[in-house]
C-alpha positions in Angstrom: 62.5 -148.7 203.6 64.9 -145.7 204.1 64.2 -143.3 206.9 65.8 -140.1 208.0 66.8 -139.7 211.7 66.2 -136.0 212.5 64.1 -134.1 215.0 62.7 -131.6 212.6 63.3 -132.3 208.9 61.5 -129.1 207.9 64.0 -126.9 209.8 67.1 -129.0 209.0 69.2 -129.0 205.8 69.0 -132.4 204.0 72.8 -132.6 204.1 72.7 -132.8 207.9 70.3 -135.7 207.9 71.3 -139.3 208.5 69.4 -141.5 206.0 69.2 -145.2 206.9 68.7 -147.7 204.1 67.7 -151.3 204.6 68.1 -153.5 201.5 65.0 -155.2 200.3 64.1 -158.9 200.7 64.5 -159.2 196.9 68.1 -158.0 197.3 68.9 -160.8 199.7 67.2 -163.4 197.5 69.0 -162.3 194.3 72.6 -162.2 195.7 74.5 -165.0 197.4 76.4 -164.5 200.6 79.7 -164.2 198.7 78.3 -161.6 196.3 76.8 -159.5 199.1 80.1 -159.5 201.0 81.8 -158.6 197.8 79.4 -155.7 197.3 80.1 -154.5 200.8 83.8 -154.8 200.4 83.9 -152.9 197.2 81.6 -150.2 198.6 84.0 -149.7 201.5 87.2 -149.8 199.6 86.3 -148.3 196.2 82.9 -146.6 196.8 81.5 -148.6 193.9 78.9 -151.3 193.2 80.4 -153.5 190.4 78.3 -153.2 187.3 78.1 -157.0 186.8 75.7 -157.2 189.7 73.2 -155.0 187.9 72.4 -157.9 185.5 71.0 -160.2 188.2 67.3 -160.7 189.1 65.0 -158.1 187.4 68.1 -156.4 186.1 68.5 -159.3 183.6 64.9 -158.7 182.3 65.6 -155.0 182.0 68.8 -155.6 180.1 67.1 -158.2 177.8 64.3 -155.7 177.0 66.7 -152.8 176.4 68.9 -154.9 174.1 66.0 -156.2 172.0 65.0 -152.6 171.4 68.6 -151.6 170.7 68.9 -154.2 167.9 65.9 -152.9 166.0 66.7 -150.6 163.1 65.7 -147.0 163.4 65.5 -144.1 160.9 68.6 -142.6 162.5 70.4 -146.0 162.8 70.0 -148.0 159.6 72.6 -150.6 160.5 73.7 -152.2 163.8 77.4 -151.6 164.5 77.9 -154.9 166.3 76.4 -156.9 163.5 78.4 -155.1 160.9 81.7 -155.7 162.8 80.9 -159.3 163.4 80.3 -159.8 159.7 83.7 -158.3 158.9 85.3 -160.4 161.6 83.7 -163.5 160.0 85.4 -162.7 156.7 88.7 -162.5 158.5 88.2 -165.8 160.3 87.4 -167.4 156.9 90.7 -166.2 155.5 92.9 -167.5 158.4 91.1 -170.7 159.2 91.2 -174.1 157.4 87.9 -175.3 155.9 88.1 -178.6 157.9 88.0 -176.8 161.3 85.1 -177.3 163.7 84.5 -174.4 166.1 83.2 -173.9 169.6 81.9 -170.4 170.3 82.5 -169.3 173.9 80.4 -166.2 174.5 81.5 -164.4 177.7 78.9 -161.9 178.8 76.5 -163.7 176.5 73.4 -161.8 177.8 70.4 -163.0 175.7 72.7 -164.1 172.8 70.8 -162.0 170.2 73.9 -160.2 169.1 75.5 -163.5 167.9 72.6 -165.1 166.1 73.6 -164.1 162.6 77.3 -164.7 163.3 76.6 -168.3 164.4 74.4 -168.9 161.4 77.0 -167.6 159.0 79.9 -169.4 160.7 78.0 -172.6 160.7 77.5 -172.3 156.9 81.3 -171.8 156.3 82.5 -174.4 158.8 80.9 -176.5 161.5 79.9 -175.0 164.9 80.0 -177.9 167.4 78.7 -176.1 170.4 77.9 -172.7 171.8 78.9 -172.0 175.4 77.1 -169.1 177.1 79.1 -167.5 180.0 77.5 -164.8 182.2 77.4 -163.8 185.8 73.6 -163.8 185.7 71.7 -167.1 186.0 68.6 -165.4 184.6 70.4 -164.3 181.5 71.9 -167.7 181.0 68.3 -169.2 181.0 67.2 -166.6 178.4 70.3 -167.5 176.3 69.6 -171.2 176.5 66.0 -170.7 175.4 67.1 -168.6 172.4 70.0 -170.7 171.2 68.2 -174.1 171.5 65.3 -172.6 169.5 67.5 -171.1 166.8 70.1 -173.8 166.5 68.7 -177.2 167.7 71.6 -179.1 166.1 74.3 -177.1 167.9 75.3 -178.2 171.4 74.6 -175.8 174.2 76.4 -175.3 177.5 76.3 -172.6 180.1 78.6 -171.4 182.8 78.0 -168.8 185.5 81.3 -166.9 185.7 82.9 -163.6 186.5 85.7 -163.1 183.9 87.4 -160.6 186.2 87.8 -163.3 188.8 88.0 -166.6 186.9 89.1 -168.2 183.6 86.9 -170.4 181.5 87.7 -174.0 182.3 89.3 -176.0 179.5 87.1 -179.1 180.2 84.1 -177.4 178.6 85.5 -177.9 175.1 87.1 -180.5 172.9 90.8 -180.4 172.1 90.0 -181.3 168.5 87.9 -178.1 167.9 89.1 -174.5 167.7 87.5 -172.0 170.1 86.3 -168.5 169.3 86.0 -166.5 172.5 83.6 -163.5 172.2 83.3 -160.5 174.5 80.8 -158.2 172.8 78.6 -155.3 173.6 81.6 -153.1 174.3 81.7 -154.8 177.6 85.5 -154.7 178.0 85.2 -151.0 178.7 82.9 -151.6 181.7 85.5 -153.7 183.7 87.0 -152.2 186.8 90.2 -154.2 186.0 90.5 -154.6 182.2 93.9 -156.2 182.3 92.8 -158.9 184.8 89.8 -159.7 182.5 92.1 -159.9 179.5 94.6 -162.1 181.4 91.8 -164.5 182.3 90.8 -164.8 178.6 94.5 -165.5 177.8 94.6 -168.3 180.5 91.4 -169.8 179.0 92.7 -170.0 175.4 94.6 -172.7 173.5 97.5 -171.7 171.3 95.3 -171.7 168.1 92.2 -170.1 169.6 90.9 -166.7 168.7 89.5 -164.0 171.0 87.2 -161.3 169.6 85.9 -158.2 171.5 84.3 -154.9 170.7 84.6 -151.5 172.2 84.2 -147.8 171.5 87.0 -145.6 170.2 87.7 -142.1 171.3 88.7 -139.6 174.0 86.9 -140.1 177.3 87.6 -136.6 178.5 85.5 -135.1 175.7 82.3 -136.4 177.4 79.8 -133.5 177.6 77.1 -135.0 179.8 74.8 -136.3 177.1 75.1 -140.0 178.1 71.9 -141.8 178.8 73.6 -144.8 180.4 73.2 -145.6 184.1 69.6 -144.5 184.7 68.0 -148.0 184.8 70.9 -149.3 187.0 70.6 -146.3 189.3 66.8 -146.8 189.8 67.3 -150.6 190.2 70.0 -150.2 192.8 68.3 -147.3 194.6 65.1 -149.4 195.1 66.8 -152.7 196.1 69.2 -151.1 198.5 66.3 -149.3 200.1 67.7 -145.8 199.5 65.2 -143.0 199.7 64.7 -141.1 196.4 65.1 -137.9 198.4 68.4 -139.0 199.7 70.3 -139.4 196.4 70.6 -138.3 192.8 72.1 -139.6 189.6 75.3 -138.0 188.3 76.9 -138.7 185.0 80.4 -137.3 184.3 84.0 -137.9 183.2 86.3 -139.2 185.9 89.9 -138.3 185.2 91.2 -140.6 187.9 90.3 -143.7 185.8 89.9 -141.9 182.4 86.4 -143.2 182.1 82.8 -142.0 181.9 80.8 -142.9 185.0 77.3 -142.8 186.4 77.3 -142.4 190.1 74.8 -142.2 193.0 75.4 -139.0 194.9 74.1 -138.9 198.5 72.2 -135.7 199.5 72.6 -136.4 203.2 74.7 -138.6 205.4 73.8 -142.2 204.4 74.0 -145.6 206.2 73.5 -148.8 204.3 72.4 -151.3 206.9 73.0 -154.9 205.6 71.2 -157.4 207.8 70.4 -160.9 206.9 70.5 -163.6 209.6 70.0 -166.5 207.1 73.2 -165.4 205.2 75.0 -164.3 208.3 75.3 -160.7 207.1 75.5 -158.0 209.7 77.3 -154.9 208.4 76.8 -151.1 208.2 78.5 -149.0 205.5 78.6 -145.2 206.2 78.7 -142.4 203.7 78.8 -138.6 204.2 76.6 -136.1 202.4 77.9 -135.4 198.8 79.9 -138.6 198.6 79.3 -140.7 195.5 79.3 -144.4 194.7 80.0 -145.6 191.1 77.3 -147.7 189.5 78.5 -147.7 185.8 81.8 -147.0 184.2 82.9 -147.0 180.6 86.4 -146.6 179.1 86.8 -145.8 175.4 90.0 -147.0 173.8 92.6 -145.7 171.5 94.3 -148.2 169.2 97.6 -147.7 171.0 95.9 -148.5 174.3 94.4 -151.7 172.9 97.9 -152.9 171.7 99.4 -152.0 175.1 96.8 -153.8 177.2 96.9 -156.9 174.9 100.7 -157.0 175.4 100.4 -156.8 179.2 97.8 -159.6 179.1 99.9 -162.0 177.0 97.8 -161.6 173.9 98.8 -160.6 170.4 96.8 -158.5 167.9 95.8 -160.4 164.8 93.6 -157.7 163.2 91.4 -154.8 164.2 88.4 -153.6 162.3 86.7 -150.2 162.7 83.1 -149.3 161.7 82.2 -146.7 159.1 82.3 -143.8 161.5 85.5 -144.9 163.2 83.6 -144.9 166.5 83.8 -148.6 167.3 86.4 -151.4 166.9 86.4 -155.1 166.6 89.6 -156.6 167.9 90.7 -160.1 166.8 93.6 -161.5 168.9 95.3 -164.8 169.8 97.7 -166.1 172.4 101.1 -164.3 172.3 103.6 -166.8 170.9 106.9 -166.9 172.8 
């Protein structure tokens, strides 16, 4: 539990206090030694906790619950953008693919797999889906995905892989050389990556010369953010609790960050803050210090322009096959392949 080391808190400004936070036992049970060391390293070097770690433990259940609600139609949202774009992408795949193809779907950042249920059903009617491979950093989400996919599609093979696409490529041994692979990266997730080019390069390294890669993102100007974003609150509360940071010692800030041309949600420290990582079992013994008014990034999102998409695909060794925008021109589905030399 966080505690403030001061002689008289009532007579001292909060900004002059030293708050000491001790991560919870749940924190040490959720994350491996490598992951904790990575969190510490990124905190020290970038003042950030990578978003991917927010989807582990109870964070996976929070995300699953949020996404299930998000997919339900509302009076103000009569259609789901992701479903609509996937349906349009399916039409494009049908035009460019031979009818005798069998497909594997490799869903990177699969989550609970609800977003691809209709897509798999429709693709399997046009062609044959041999297997679905769920890839995610969260073991808990992979279990949810497996339960869902095996219930919906008992005749389609299921595999899962715990992976961080910013660090690793998807191993080729997971699929058959005889089938074509469709790589998916949905939920506008590409805009959350700290290193988008590295993630795209790892997709490129995972693909065969005839494979397709589909991803979605928002379109627009990040600098026009006016503070109405609701994202980051659940992540902030989850991280604040598990890191043992006093609610009085921090606050949630949402803003545009011109240094990375992205919208961010940060945890701003009210007073001087020490994060004291101590776990004898995992050989962790490290303190990370922050001053009052310093911020750590918990969530980031980058909207694309079409020219940016083309530029980043080129850098990653990918080539654009087609892009599809939604009715409001606010979201894009990008279909690409390996750049032919």
